[in-house]
Predicted model as a PDB file, atoms N, CA, C, CB and O in Angstrom, pLDDT in the B-factor column:
MODEL        1                                                                  
ATOM      1  N   MET A   1      43.047 -18.656 -21.186  1.00 52.00           N  
ATOM      2  CA  MET A   1      43.197 -18.425 -19.762  1.00 52.00           C  
ATOM      3  C   MET A   1      44.625 -17.972 -19.475  1.00 52.00           C  
ATOM      4  CB  MET A   1      42.847 -19.699 -18.957  1.00 52.00           C  
ATOM      5  O   MET A   1      45.568 -18.416 -20.132  1.00 52.00           O  
ATOM      6  N   THR A   2      44.779 -17.093 -18.499  1.00 59.00           N  
ATOM      7  CA  THR A   2      46.084 -16.545 -18.178  1.00 59.00           C  
ATOM      8  C   THR A   2      46.692 -17.243 -16.971  1.00 59.00           C  
ATOM      9  CB  THR A   2      45.981 -15.053 -17.923  1.00 59.00           C  
ATOM     10  O   THR A   2      45.993 -17.911 -16.209  1.00 59.00           O  
ATOM     11  N   ASP A   3      47.997 -17.081 -16.806  1.00 78.00           N  
ATOM     12  CA  ASP A   3      48.712 -17.667 -15.683  1.00 78.00           C  
ATOM     13  C   ASP A   3      48.740 -16.740 -14.474  1.00 78.00           C  
ATOM     14  CB  ASP A   3      50.122 -18.016 -16.094  1.00 78.00           C  
ATOM     15  O   ASP A   3      49.272 -17.107 -13.426  1.00 78.00           O  
ATOM     16  N   TYR A   4      48.192 -15.585 -14.602  1.00 80.00           N  
ATOM     17  CA  TYR A   4      48.247 -14.583 -13.546  1.00 80.00           C  
ATOM     18  C   TYR A   4      46.844 -14.059 -13.243  1.00 80.00           C  
ATOM     19  CB  TYR A   4      49.183 -13.423 -13.947  1.00 80.00           C  
ATOM     20  O   TYR A   4      45.957 -14.121 -14.094  1.00 80.00           O  
ATOM     21  N   PRO A   5      46.648 -13.544 -12.030  1.00 84.00           N  
ATOM     22  CA  PRO A   5      45.312 -13.049 -11.681  1.00 84.00           C  
ATOM     23  C   PRO A   5      44.968 -11.759 -12.423  1.00 84.00           C  
ATOM     24  CB  PRO A   5      45.216 -12.818 -10.176  1.00 84.00           C  
ATOM     25  O   PRO A   5      45.852 -11.000 -12.819  1.00 84.00           O  
ATOM     26  N   GLU A   6      43.695 -11.530 -12.601  1.00 86.00           N  
ATOM     27  CA  GLU A   6      43.226 -10.306 -13.240  1.00 86.00           C  
ATOM     28  C   GLU A   6      43.178  -9.182 -12.208  1.00 86.00           C  
ATOM     29  CB  GLU A   6      41.830 -10.518 -13.888  1.00 86.00           C  
ATOM     30  O   GLU A   6      43.112  -9.420 -11.002  1.00 86.00           O  
ATOM     31  N   ILE A   7      43.212  -7.960 -12.714  1.00 89.00           N  
ATOM     32  CA  ILE A   7      43.072  -6.783 -11.858  1.00 89.00           C  
ATOM     33  C   ILE A   7      41.723  -6.152 -12.158  1.00 89.00           C  
ATOM     34  CB  ILE A   7      44.242  -5.758 -12.082  1.00 89.00           C  
ATOM     35  O   ILE A   7      41.407  -5.860 -13.311  1.00 89.00           O  
ATOM     36  N   GLU A   8      40.943  -5.947 -11.131  1.00 91.00           N  
ATOM     37  CA  GLU A   8      39.629  -5.323 -11.271  1.00 91.00           C  
ATOM     38  C   GLU A   8      39.758  -3.830 -11.006  1.00 91.00           C  
ATOM     39  CB  GLU A   8      38.595  -5.969 -10.304  1.00 91.00           C  
ATOM     40  O   GLU A   8      40.377  -3.415 -10.026  1.00 91.00           O  
ATOM     41  N   ILE A   9      39.170  -3.032 -11.882  1.00 93.00           N  
ATOM     42  CA  ILE A   9      39.175  -1.581 -11.714  1.00 93.00           C  
ATOM     43  C   ILE A   9      37.913  -1.205 -10.939  1.00 93.00           C  
ATOM     44  CB  ILE A   9      39.241  -0.835 -13.107  1.00 93.00           C  
ATOM     45  O   ILE A   9      36.800  -1.438 -11.408  1.00 93.00           O  
ATOM     46  N   LYS A  10      38.089  -0.630  -9.764  1.00 95.00           N  
ATOM     47  CA  LYS A  10      36.979  -0.312  -8.857  1.00 95.00           C  
ATOM     48  C   LYS A  10      36.550   1.147  -8.976  1.00 95.00           C  
ATOM     49  CB  LYS A  10      37.373  -0.617  -7.413  1.00 95.00           C  
ATOM     50  O   LYS A  10      36.131   1.757  -7.992  1.00 95.00           O  
ATOM     51  N   LEU A  11      36.655   1.703 -10.178  1.00 96.00           N  
ATOM     52  CA  LEU A  11      36.392   3.119 -10.386  1.00 96.00           C  
ATOM     53  C   LEU A  11      34.966   3.508 -10.011  1.00 96.00           C  
ATOM     54  CB  LEU A  11      36.656   3.481 -11.823  1.00 96.00           C  
ATOM     55  O   LEU A  11      34.754   4.535  -9.366  1.00 96.00           O  
ATOM     56  N   GLN A  12      34.006   2.711 -10.402  1.00 96.00           N  
ATOM     57  CA  GLN A  12      32.611   3.038 -10.105  1.00 96.00           C  
ATOM     58  C   GLN A  12      32.378   3.135  -8.595  1.00 96.00           C  
ATOM     59  CB  GLN A  12      31.674   1.984 -10.717  1.00 96.00           C  
ATOM     60  O   GLN A  12      31.684   4.040  -8.130  1.00 96.00           O  
ATOM     61  N   GLU A  13      32.949   2.214  -7.841  1.00 97.00           N  
ATOM     62  CA  GLU A  13      32.779   2.219  -6.391  1.00 97.00           C  
ATOM     63  C   GLU A  13      33.433   3.440  -5.745  1.00 97.00           C  
ATOM     64  CB  GLU A  13      33.358   0.944  -5.794  1.00 97.00           C  
ATOM     65  O   GLU A  13      32.858   4.068  -4.857  1.00 97.00           O  
ATOM     66  N   VAL A  14      34.643   3.766  -6.203  1.00 97.00           N  
ATOM     67  CA  VAL A  14      35.349   4.929  -5.649  1.00 97.00           C  
ATOM     68  C   VAL A  14      34.605   6.215  -6.002  1.00 97.00           C  
ATOM     69  CB  VAL A  14      36.807   4.989  -6.178  1.00 97.00           C  
ATOM     70  O   VAL A  14      34.481   7.110  -5.166  1.00 97.00           O  
ATOM     71  N   MET A  15      34.115   6.309  -7.226  1.00 97.00           N  
ATOM     72  CA  MET A  15      33.332   7.492  -7.615  1.00 97.00           C  
ATOM     73  C   MET A  15      32.089   7.625  -6.738  1.00 97.00           C  
ATOM     74  CB  MET A  15      32.925   7.410  -9.105  1.00 97.00           C  
ATOM     75  O   MET A  15      31.755   8.726  -6.300  1.00 97.00           O  
ATOM     76  N   ALA A  16      31.412   6.522  -6.483  1.00 97.00           N  
ATOM     77  CA  ALA A  16      30.199   6.563  -5.661  1.00 97.00           C  
ATOM     78  C   ALA A  16      30.522   7.035  -4.245  1.00 97.00           C  
ATOM     79  CB  ALA A  16      29.528   5.176  -5.618  1.00 97.00           C  
ATOM     80  O   ALA A  16      29.776   7.832  -3.677  1.00 97.00           O  
ATOM     81  N   LYS A  17      31.615   6.557  -3.674  1.00 96.00           N  
ATOM     82  CA  LYS A  17      32.013   6.984  -2.326  1.00 96.00           C  
ATOM     83  C   LYS A  17      32.296   8.482  -2.277  1.00 96.00           C  
ATOM     84  CB  LYS A  17      33.250   6.205  -1.863  1.00 96.00           C  
ATOM     85  O   LYS A  17      32.048   9.139  -1.266  1.00 96.00           O  
ATOM     86  N   ARG A  18      32.823   9.017  -3.393  1.00 96.00           N  
ATOM     87  CA  ARG A  18      33.172  10.442  -3.456  1.00 96.00           C  
ATOM     88  C   ARG A  18      32.020  11.293  -3.984  1.00 96.00           C  
ATOM     89  CB  ARG A  18      34.398  10.641  -4.336  1.00 96.00           C  
ATOM     90  O   ARG A  18      32.155  12.502  -4.170  1.00 96.00           O  
ATOM     91  N   LYS A  19      30.884  10.634  -4.220  1.00 97.00           N  
ATOM     92  CA  LYS A  19      29.689  11.309  -4.744  1.00 97.00           C  
ATOM     93  C   LYS A  19      29.939  12.007  -6.090  1.00 97.00           C  
ATOM     94  CB  LYS A  19      29.192  12.329  -3.729  1.00 97.00           C  
ATOM     95  O   LYS A  19      29.442  13.102  -6.354  1.00 97.00           O  
ATOM     96  N   ILE A  20      30.722  11.331  -6.918  1.00 97.00           N  
ATOM     97  CA  ILE A  20      30.967  11.800  -8.282  1.00 97.00           C  
ATOM     98  C   ILE A  20      30.089  10.950  -9.180  1.00 97.00           C  
ATOM     99  CB  ILE A  20      32.501  11.700  -8.691  1.00 97.00           C  
ATOM    100  O   ILE A  20      30.307   9.745  -9.309  1.00 97.00           O  
ATOM    101  N   ARG A  21      29.110  11.563  -9.793  1.00 96.00           N  
ATOM    102  CA  ARG A  21      28.079  10.790 -10.487  1.00 96.00           C  
ATOM    103  C   ARG A  21      28.212  10.749 -12.007  1.00 96.00           C  
ATOM    104  CB  ARG A  21      26.754  11.341 -10.144  1.00 96.00           C  
ATOM    105  O   ARG A  21      27.511   9.984 -12.670  1.00 96.00           O  
ATOM    106  N   THR A  22      29.107  11.566 -12.563  1.00 97.00           N  
ATOM    107  CA  THR A  22      29.181  11.594 -14.024  1.00 97.00           C  
ATOM    108  C   THR A  22      30.619  11.494 -14.519  1.00 97.00           C  
ATOM    109  CB  THR A  22      28.539  12.868 -14.559  1.00 97.00           C  
ATOM    110  O   THR A  22      31.570  11.869 -13.834  1.00 97.00           O  
ATOM    111  N   ILE A  23      30.735  10.975 -15.729  1.00 97.00           N  
ATOM    112  CA  ILE A  23      32.026  10.929 -16.409  1.00 97.00           C  
ATOM    113  C   ILE A  23      32.526  12.352 -16.625  1.00 97.00           C  
ATOM    114  CB  ILE A  23      31.918  10.169 -17.763  1.00 97.00           C  
ATOM    115  O   ILE A  23      33.718  12.621 -16.483  1.00 97.00           O  
ATOM    116  N   GLU A  24      31.635  13.247 -16.963  1.00 97.00           N  
ATOM    117  CA  GLU A  24      32.007  14.651 -17.204  1.00 97.00           C  
ATOM    118  C   GLU A  24      32.674  15.270 -15.977  1.00 97.00           C  
ATOM    119  CB  GLU A  24      30.767  15.473 -17.594  1.00 97.00           C  
ATOM    120  O   GLU A  24      33.683  15.964 -16.100  1.00 97.00           O  
ATOM    121  N   LYS A  25      32.120  15.024 -14.813  1.00 98.00           N  
ATOM    122  CA  LYS A  25      32.685  15.586 -13.572  1.00 98.00           C  
ATOM    123  C   LYS A  25      34.084  15.031 -13.339  1.00 98.00           C  
ATOM    124  CB  LYS A  25      31.770  15.270 -12.351  1.00 98.00           C  
ATOM    125  O   LYS A  25      34.999  15.786 -13.013  1.00 98.00           O  
ATOM    126  N   LEU A  26      34.264  13.725 -13.502  1.00 98.00           N  
ATOM    127  CA  LEU A  26      35.579  13.127 -13.305  1.00 98.00           C  
ATOM    128  C   LEU A  26      36.552  13.618 -14.375  1.00 98.00           C  
ATOM    129  CB  LEU A  26      35.483  11.590 -13.331  1.00 98.00           C  
ATOM    130  O   LEU A  26      37.733  13.819 -14.092  1.00 98.00           O  
ATOM    131  N   HIS A  27      36.074  13.810 -15.580  1.00 98.00           N  
ATOM    132  CA  HIS A  27      36.888  14.376 -16.664  1.00 98.00           C  
ATOM    133  C   HIS A  27      37.414  15.751 -16.252  1.00 98.00           C  
ATOM    134  CB  HIS A  27      36.062  14.482 -17.981  1.00 98.00           C  
ATOM    135  O   HIS A  27      38.599  16.036 -16.424  1.00 98.00           O  
ATOM    136  N   GLN A  28      36.549  16.595 -15.714  1.00 97.00           N  
ATOM    137  CA  GLN A  28      36.952  17.934 -15.279  1.00 97.00           C  
ATOM    138  C   GLN A  28      37.952  17.875 -14.129  1.00 97.00           C  
ATOM    139  CB  GLN A  28      35.728  18.743 -14.859  1.00 97.00           C  
ATOM    140  O   GLN A  28      38.886  18.675 -14.073  1.00 97.00           O  
ATOM    141  N   MET A  29      37.761  16.939 -13.223  1.00 97.00           N  
ATOM    142  CA  MET A  29      38.631  16.817 -12.054  1.00 97.00           C  
ATOM    143  C   MET A  29      40.006  16.235 -12.394  1.00 97.00           C  
ATOM    144  CB  MET A  29      37.961  15.952 -11.010  1.00 97.00           C  
ATOM    145  O   MET A  29      41.013  16.620 -11.799  1.00 97.00           O  
ATOM    146  N   SER A  30      40.040  15.309 -13.351  1.00 97.00           N  
ATOM    147  CA  SER A  30      41.269  14.554 -13.622  1.00 97.00           C  
ATOM    148  C   SER A  30      42.033  15.023 -14.849  1.00 97.00           C  
ATOM    149  CB  SER A  30      40.940  13.114 -13.783  1.00 97.00           C  
ATOM    150  O   SER A  30      43.246  14.834 -14.939  1.00 97.00           O  
ATOM    151  N   GLY A  31      41.332  15.630 -15.790  1.00 97.00           N  
ATOM    152  CA  GLY A  31      41.971  15.986 -17.055  1.00 97.00           C  
ATOM    153  C   GLY A  31      42.042  14.816 -18.027  1.00 97.00           C  
ATOM    154  O   GLY A  31      42.568  14.958 -19.131  1.00 97.00           O  
ATOM    155  N   LEU A  32      41.520  13.669 -17.629  1.00 97.00           N  
ATOM    156  CA  LEU A  32      41.489  12.506 -18.515  1.00 97.00           C  
ATOM    157  C   LEU A  32      40.369  12.656 -19.536  1.00 97.00           C  
ATOM    158  CB  LEU A  32      41.307  11.204 -17.704  1.00 97.00           C  
ATOM    159  O   LEU A  32      39.390  13.365 -19.302  1.00 97.00           O  
ATOM    160  N   SER A  33      40.524  11.988 -20.655  1.00 96.00           N  
ATOM    161  CA  SER A  33      39.474  12.041 -21.671  1.00 96.00           C  
ATOM    162  C   SER A  33      38.240  11.274 -21.187  1.00 96.00           C  
ATOM    163  CB  SER A  33      39.984  11.458 -23.016  1.00 96.00           C  
ATOM    164  O   SER A  33      38.338  10.362 -20.367  1.00 96.00           O  
ATOM    165  N   ARG A  34      37.110  11.658 -21.702  1.00 96.00           N  
ATOM    166  CA  ARG A  34      35.868  10.957 -21.367  1.00 96.00           C  
ATOM    167  C   ARG A  34      35.948   9.499 -21.830  1.00 96.00           C  
ATOM    168  CB  ARG A  34      34.645  11.667 -22.015  1.00 96.00           C  
ATOM    169  O   ARG A  34      35.424   8.599 -21.175  1.00 96.00           O  
ATOM    170  N   LYS A  35      36.612   9.285 -22.965  1.00 95.00           N  
ATOM    171  CA  LYS A  35      36.759   7.924 -23.517  1.00 95.00           C  
ATOM    172  C   LYS A  35      37.568   7.038 -22.564  1.00 95.00           C  
ATOM    173  CB  LYS A  35      37.444   7.973 -24.911  1.00 95.00           C  
ATOM    174  O   LYS A  35      37.197   5.888 -22.330  1.00 95.00           O  
ATOM    175  N   ALA A  36      38.666   7.558 -22.015  1.00 94.00           N  
ATOM    176  CA  ALA A  36      39.496   6.778 -21.083  1.00 94.00           C  
ATOM    177  C   ALA A  36      38.702   6.425 -19.826  1.00 94.00           C  
ATOM    178  CB  ALA A  36      40.777   7.564 -20.702  1.00 94.00           C  
ATOM    179  O   ALA A  36      38.790   5.304 -19.325  1.00 94.00           O  
ATOM    180  N   ILE A  37      37.933   7.379 -19.325  1.00 96.00           N  
ATOM    181  CA  ILE A  37      37.121   7.139 -18.128  1.00 96.00           C  
ATOM    182  C   ILE A  37      36.040   6.114 -18.434  1.00 96.00           C  
ATOM    183  CB  ILE A  37      36.487   8.456 -17.617  1.00 96.00           C  
ATOM    184  O   ILE A  37      35.784   5.216 -17.631  1.00 96.00           O  
ATOM    185  N   SER A  38      35.415   6.245 -19.578  1.00 96.00           N  
ATOM    186  CA  SER A  38      34.369   5.312 -19.982  1.00 96.00           C  
ATOM    187  C   SER A  38      34.913   3.892 -20.100  1.00 96.00           C  
ATOM    188  CB  SER A  38      33.750   5.749 -21.310  1.00 96.00           C  
ATOM    189  O   SER A  38      34.255   2.944 -19.672  1.00 96.00           O  
ATOM    190  N   LYS A  39      36.105   3.730 -20.674  1.00 93.00           N  
ATOM    191  CA  LYS A  39      36.727   2.411 -20.785  1.00 93.00           C  
ATOM    192  C   LYS A  39      36.974   1.818 -19.405  1.00 93.00           C  
ATOM    193  CB  LYS A  39      38.047   2.498 -21.569  1.00 93.00           C  
ATOM    194  O   LYS A  39      36.711   0.638 -19.172  1.00 93.00           O  
ATOM    195  N   ALA A  40      37.478   2.638 -18.495  1.00 93.00           N  
ATOM    196  CA  ALA A  40      37.766   2.160 -17.137  1.00 93.00           C  
ATOM    197  C   ALA A  40      36.486   1.749 -16.416  1.00 93.00           C  
ATOM    198  CB  ALA A  40      38.497   3.246 -16.330  1.00 93.00           C  
ATOM    199  O   ALA A  40      36.505   0.830 -15.597  1.00 93.00           O  
ATOM    200  N   LEU A  41      35.396   2.408 -16.708  1.00 94.00           N  
ATOM    201  CA  LEU A  41      34.116   2.094 -16.072  1.00 94.00           C  
ATOM    202  C   LEU A  41      33.413   0.895 -16.701  1.00 94.00           C  
ATOM    203  CB  LEU A  41      33.209   3.293 -16.135  1.00 94.00           C  
ATOM    204  O   LEU A  41      32.487   0.342 -16.107  1.00 94.00           O  
ATOM    205  N   SER A  42      33.837   0.489 -17.888  1.00 92.00           N  
ATOM    206  CA  SER A  42      33.108  -0.534 -18.647  1.00 92.00           C  
ATOM    207  C   SER A  42      33.122  -1.921 -18.009  1.00 92.00           C  
ATOM    208  CB  SER A  42      33.681  -0.629 -20.020  1.00 92.00           C  
ATOM    209  O   SER A  42      32.210  -2.716 -18.236  1.00 92.00           O  
ATOM    210  N   GLY A  43      34.138  -2.212 -17.223  1.00 81.00           N  
ATOM    211  CA  GLY A  43      34.243  -3.543 -16.640  1.00 81.00           C  
ATOM    212  C   GLY A  43      34.872  -4.554 -17.578  1.00 81.00           C  
ATOM    213  O   GLY A  43      35.081  -5.706 -17.198  1.00 81.00           O  
ATOM    214  N   LYS A  44      35.173  -4.139 -18.793  1.00 82.00           N  
ATOM    215  CA  LYS A  44      35.824  -5.017 -19.762  1.00 82.00           C  
ATOM    216  C   LYS A  44      37.336  -4.912 -19.568  1.00 82.00           C  
ATOM    217  CB  LYS A  44      35.415  -4.645 -21.230  1.00 82.00           C  
ATOM    218  O   LYS A  44      37.824  -3.924 -19.021  1.00 82.00           O  
ATOM    219  N   PRO A  45      38.076  -5.924 -20.014  1.00 79.00           N  
ATOM    220  CA  PRO A  45      39.536  -5.854 -19.922  1.00 79.00           C  
ATOM    221  C   PRO A  45      40.047  -4.571 -20.592  1.00 79.00           C  
ATOM    222  CB  PRO A  45      40.185  -7.106 -20.577  1.00 79.00           C  
ATOM    223  O   PRO A  45      39.629  -4.219 -21.695  1.00 79.00           O  
ATOM    224  N   TYR A  46      40.944  -3.899 -19.909  1.00 79.00           N  
ATOM    225  CA  TYR A  46      41.401  -2.593 -20.358  1.00 79.00           C  
ATOM    226  C   TYR A  46      42.809  -2.366 -19.837  1.00 79.00           C  
ATOM    227  CB  TYR A  46      40.442  -1.466 -19.884  1.00 79.00           C  
ATOM    228  O   TYR A  46      43.055  -2.524 -18.641  1.00 79.00           O  
ATOM    229  N   LYS A  47      43.733  -2.001 -20.705  1.00 86.00           N  
ATOM    230  CA  LYS A  47      45.097  -1.692 -20.290  1.00 86.00           C  
ATOM    231  C   LYS A  47      45.140  -0.229 -19.871  1.00 86.00           C  
ATOM    232  CB  LYS A  47      46.127  -1.984 -21.438  1.00 86.00           C  
ATOM    233  O   LYS A  47      44.940   0.672 -20.686  1.00 86.00           O  
ATOM    234  N   MET A  48      45.399  -0.012 -18.607  1.00 89.00           N  
ATOM    235  CA  MET A  48      45.438   1.338 -18.057  1.00 89.00           C  
ATOM    236  C   MET A  48      46.896   1.682 -17.750  1.00 89.00           C  
ATOM    237  CB  MET A  48      44.541   1.459 -16.771  1.00 89.00           C  
ATOM    238  O   MET A  48      47.580   0.925 -17.061  1.00 89.00           O  
ATOM    239  N   ASN A  49      47.372   2.813 -18.256  1.00 92.00           N  
ATOM    240  CA  ASN A  49      48.763   3.163 -18.004  1.00 92.00           C  
ATOM    241  C   ASN A  49      48.929   3.857 -16.643  1.00 92.00           C  
ATOM    242  CB  ASN A  49      49.287   4.067 -19.125  1.00 92.00           C  
ATOM    243  O   ASN A  49      47.956   4.276 -16.016  1.00 92.00           O  
ATOM    244  N   ILE A  50      50.159   3.959 -16.220  1.00 96.00           N  
ATOM    245  CA  ILE A  50      50.480   4.515 -14.905  1.00 96.00           C  
ATOM    246  C   ILE A  50      50.013   5.960 -14.773  1.00 96.00           C  
ATOM    247  CB  ILE A  50      51.980   4.431 -14.651  1.00 96.00           C  
ATOM    248  O   ILE A  50      49.550   6.364 -13.706  1.00 96.00           O  
ATOM    249  N   GLU A  51      50.128   6.731 -15.830  1.00 96.00           N  
ATOM    250  CA  GLU A  51      49.699   8.138 -15.790  1.00 96.00           C  
ATOM    251  C   GLU A  51      48.188   8.232 -15.541  1.00 96.00           C  
ATOM    252  CB  GLU A  51      50.071   8.859 -17.117  1.00 96.00           C  
ATOM    253  O   GLU A  51      47.737   9.091 -14.783  1.00 96.00           O  
ATOM    254  N   THR A  52      47.421   7.367 -16.167  1.00 95.00           N  
ATOM    255  CA  THR A  52      45.971   7.358 -15.966  1.00 95.00           C  
ATOM    256  C   THR A  52      45.635   6.992 -14.522  1.00 95.00           C  
ATOM    257  CB  THR A  52      45.293   6.370 -16.939  1.00 95.00           C  
ATOM    258  O   THR A  52      44.783   7.626 -13.898  1.00 95.00           O  
ATOM    259  N   ILE A  53      46.301   5.975 -13.997  1.00 96.00           N  
ATOM    260  CA  ILE A  53      46.075   5.573 -12.608  1.00 96.00           C  
ATOM    261  C   ILE A  53      46.418   6.720 -11.666  1.00 96.00           C  
ATOM    262  CB  ILE A  53      46.909   4.322 -12.258  1.00 96.00           C  
ATOM    263  O   ILE A  53      45.676   7.008 -10.727  1.00 96.00           O  
ATOM    264  N   SER A  54      47.538   7.367 -11.921  1.00 97.00           N  
ATOM    265  CA  SER A  54      47.973   8.487 -11.089  1.00 97.00           C  
ATOM    266  C   SER A  54      46.967   9.632 -11.110  1.00 97.00           C  
ATOM    267  CB  SER A  54      49.334   8.987 -11.552  1.00 97.00           C  
ATOM    268  O   SER A  54      46.635  10.188 -10.064  1.00 97.00           O  
ATOM    269  N   LYS A  55      46.487   9.980 -12.285  1.00 97.00           N  
ATOM    270  CA  LYS A  55      45.511  11.073 -12.408  1.00 97.00           C  
ATOM    271  C   LYS A  55      44.195  10.726 -11.714  1.00 97.00           C  
ATOM    272  CB  LYS A  55      45.251  11.393 -13.889  1.00 97.00           C  
ATOM    273  O   LYS A  55      43.595  11.578 -11.058  1.00 97.00           O  
ATOM    274  N   LEU A  56      43.748   9.484 -11.855  1.00 97.00           N  
ATOM    275  CA  LEU A  56      42.512   9.070 -11.190  1.00 97.00           C  
ATOM    276  C   LEU A  56      42.674   9.125  -9.668  1.00 97.00           C  
ATOM    277  CB  LEU A  56      42.111   7.646 -11.634  1.00 97.00           C  
ATOM    278  O   LEU A  56      41.802   9.637  -8.967  1.00 97.00           O  
ATOM    279  N   CYS A  57      43.781   8.603  -9.167  1.00 97.00           N  
ATOM    280  CA  CYS A  57      44.011   8.606  -7.718  1.00 97.00           C  
ATOM    281  C   CYS A  57      44.103  10.036  -7.183  1.00 97.00           C  
ATOM    282  CB  CYS A  57      45.299   7.830  -7.376  1.00 97.00           C  
ATOM    283  O   CYS A  57      43.575  10.327  -6.110  1.00 97.00           O  
ATOM    284  N   ALA A  58      44.758  10.919  -7.912  1.00 98.00           N  
ATOM    285  CA  ALA A  58      44.863  12.313  -7.481  1.00 98.00           C  
ATOM    286  C   ALA A  58      43.493  12.991  -7.481  1.00 98.00           C  
ATOM    287  CB  ALA A  58      45.833  13.083  -8.392  1.00 98.00           C  
ATOM    288  O   ALA A  58      43.135  13.677  -6.524  1.00 98.00           O  
ATOM    289  N   ALA A  59      42.737  12.797  -8.548  1.00 97.00           N  
ATOM    290  CA  ALA A  59      41.412  13.428  -8.655  1.00 97.00           C  
ATOM    291  C   ALA A  59      40.448  12.888  -7.609  1.00 97.00           C  
ATOM    292  CB  ALA A  59      40.829  13.210 -10.053  1.00 97.00           C  
ATOM    293  O   ALA A  59      39.628  13.631  -7.071  1.00 97.00           O  
ATOM    294  N   LEU A  60      40.547  11.600  -7.323  1.00 97.00           N  
ATOM    295  CA  LEU A  60      39.617  10.961  -6.391  1.00 97.00           C  
ATOM    296  C   LEU A  60      40.145  10.933  -4.951  1.00 97.00           C  
ATOM    297  CB  LEU A  60      39.323   9.546  -6.851  1.00 97.00           C  
ATOM    298  O   LEU A  60      39.467  10.458  -4.040  1.00 97.00           O  
ATOM    299  N   ASP A  61      41.353  11.444  -4.764  1.00 97.00           N  
ATOM    300  CA  ASP A  61      41.997  11.452  -3.448  1.00 97.00           C  
ATOM    301  C   ASP A  61      41.946  10.061  -2.829  1.00 97.00           C  
ATOM    302  CB  ASP A  61      41.321  12.480  -2.515  1.00 97.00           C  
ATOM    303  O   ASP A  61      41.447   9.868  -1.720  1.00 97.00           O  
ATOM    304  N   CYS A  62      42.481   9.094  -3.585  1.00 97.00           N  
ATOM    305  CA  CYS A  62      42.467   7.708  -3.115  1.00 97.00           C  
ATOM    306  C   CYS A  62      43.819   7.057  -3.334  1.00 97.00           C  
ATOM    307  CB  CYS A  62      41.374   6.905  -3.828  1.00 97.00           C  
ATOM    308  O   CYS A  62      44.661   7.579  -4.065  1.00 97.00           O  
ATOM    309  N   GLU A  63      44.020   5.928  -2.703  1.00 97.00           N  
ATOM    310  CA  GLU A  63      45.218   5.123  -2.891  1.00 97.00           C  
ATOM    311  C   GLU A  63      44.983   4.146  -4.043  1.00 97.00           C  
ATOM    312  CB  GLU A  63      45.593   4.364  -1.582  1.00 97.00           C  
ATOM    313  O   GLU A  63      43.841   3.829  -4.379  1.00 97.00           O  
ATOM    314  N   ILE A  64      46.054   3.683  -4.630  1.00 96.00           N  
ATOM    315  CA  ILE A  64      45.951   2.750  -5.753  1.00 96.00           C  
ATOM    316  C   ILE A  64      45.147   1.510  -5.367  1.00 96.00           C  
ATOM    317  CB  ILE A  64      47.350   2.342  -6.236  1.00 96.00           C  
ATOM    318  O   ILE A  64      44.373   0.993  -6.173  1.00 96.00           O  
ATOM    319  N   GLY A  65      45.330   1.038  -4.147  1.00 95.00           N  
ATOM    320  CA  GLY A  65      44.621  -0.155  -3.684  1.00 95.00           C  
ATOM    321  C   GLY A  65      43.117   0.021  -3.583  1.00 95.00           C  
ATOM    322  O   GLY A  65      42.377  -0.962  -3.597  1.00 95.00           O  
ATOM    323  N   GLU A  66      42.659   1.250  -3.481  1.00 97.00           N  
ATOM    324  CA  GLU A  66      41.214   1.499  -3.489  1.00 97.00           C  
ATOM    325  C   GLU A  66      40.666   1.429  -4.902  1.00 97.00           C  
ATOM    326  CB  GLU A  66      40.894   2.864  -2.867  1.00 97.00           C  
ATOM    327  O   GLU A  66      39.506   1.072  -5.109  1.00 97.00           O  
ATOM    328  N   LEU A  67      41.498   1.770  -5.869  1.00 96.00           N  
ATOM    329  CA  LEU A  67      41.089   1.841  -7.269  1.00 96.00           C  
ATOM    330  C   LEU A  67      41.253   0.508  -7.999  1.00 96.00           C  
ATOM    331  CB  LEU A  67      41.887   2.910  -7.981  1.00 96.00           C  
ATOM    332  O   LEU A  67      40.440   0.152  -8.852  1.00 96.00           O  
ATOM    333  N   LEU A  68      42.301  -0.216  -7.655  1.00 94.00           N  
ATOM    334  CA  LEU A  68      42.609  -1.480  -8.336  1.00 94.00           C  
ATOM    335  C   LEU A  68      42.630  -2.607  -7.320  1.00 94.00           C  
ATOM    336  CB  LEU A  68      43.970  -1.398  -9.085  1.00 94.00           C  
ATOM    337  O   LEU A  68      43.148  -2.456  -6.213  1.00 94.00           O  
ATOM    338  N   GLU A  69      42.059  -3.739  -7.710  1.00 93.00           N  
ATOM    339  CA  GLU A  69      42.026  -4.893  -6.820  1.00 93.00           C  
ATOM    340  C   GLU A  69      42.432  -6.132  -7.589  1.00 93.00           C  
ATOM    341  CB  GLU A  69      40.629  -5.074  -6.197  1.00 93.00           C  
ATOM    342  O   GLU A  69      41.929  -6.402  -8.680  1.00 93.00           O  
ATOM    343  N   LEU A  70      43.353  -6.883  -7.000  1.00 91.00           N  
ATOM    344  CA  LEU A  70      43.801  -8.135  -7.601  1.00 91.00           C  
ATOM    345  C   LEU A  70      42.754  -9.204  -7.308  1.00 91.00           C  
ATOM    346  CB  LEU A  70      45.209  -8.557  -7.058  1.00 91.00           C  
ATOM    347  O   LEU A  70      42.453  -9.501  -6.152  1.00 91.00           O  
ATOM    348  N   LYS A  71      42.199  -9.784  -8.394  1.00 86.00           N  
ATOM    349  CA  LYS A  71      41.189 -10.832  -8.218  1.00 86.00           C  
ATOM    350  C   LYS A  71      41.865 -12.128  -7.846  1.00 86.00           C  
ATOM    351  CB  LYS A  71      40.343 -11.015  -9.496  1.00 86.00           C  
ATOM    352  O   LYS A  71      42.818 -12.559  -8.496  1.00 86.00           O  
ATOM    353  N   LYS A  72      41.369 -12.740  -6.801  1.00 78.00           N  
ATOM    354  CA  LYS A  72      41.895 -14.018  -6.344  1.00 78.00           C  
ATOM    355  C   LYS A  72      41.379 -15.122  -7.245  1.00 78.00           C  
ATOM    356  CB  LYS A  72      41.507 -14.286  -4.875  1.00 78.00           C  
ATOM    357  O   LYS A  72      40.264 -15.035  -7.759  1.00 78.00           O  
ATOM    358  N   GLY A  73      42.184 -16.167  -7.444  1.00 67.00           N  
ATOM    359  CA  GLY A  73      41.764 -17.309  -8.246  1.00 67.00           C  
ATOM    360  C   GLY A  73      40.638 -18.063  -7.576  1.00 67.00           C  
ATOM    361  O   GLY A  73      40.513 -18.055  -6.352  1.00 67.00           O  
ATOM    362  N   GLU A  74      39.839 -18.698  -8.362  1.00 57.00           N  
ATOM    363  CA  GLU A  74      38.692 -19.443  -7.825  1.00 57.00           C  
ATOM    364  C   GLU A  74      38.995 -20.900  -7.729  1.00 57.00           C  
ATOM    365  CB  GLU A  74      37.461 -19.238  -8.677  1.00 57.00           C  
ATOM    366  O   GLU A  74      38.145 -21.681  -7.299  1.00 57.00           O  
TER     367      GLU A  74                                                      
ENDMDL                                                                          
END                                                                             
């Protein structure tokens, strides 16, 4: 167990709002690899670098807070 809250990647939700239905489409829009997008969509713990976050936000025309959410402790 960690001493800090987890960060949830809300990529699937943001893609749905933007009507982006495939990894391929987001790959074309962002320039990110399909593997990086797939990892972000997996819901498993994943270290995402700042460049990846920046590219996703630019491609999806969203703010960081729409893409990443700090999970509150239970």
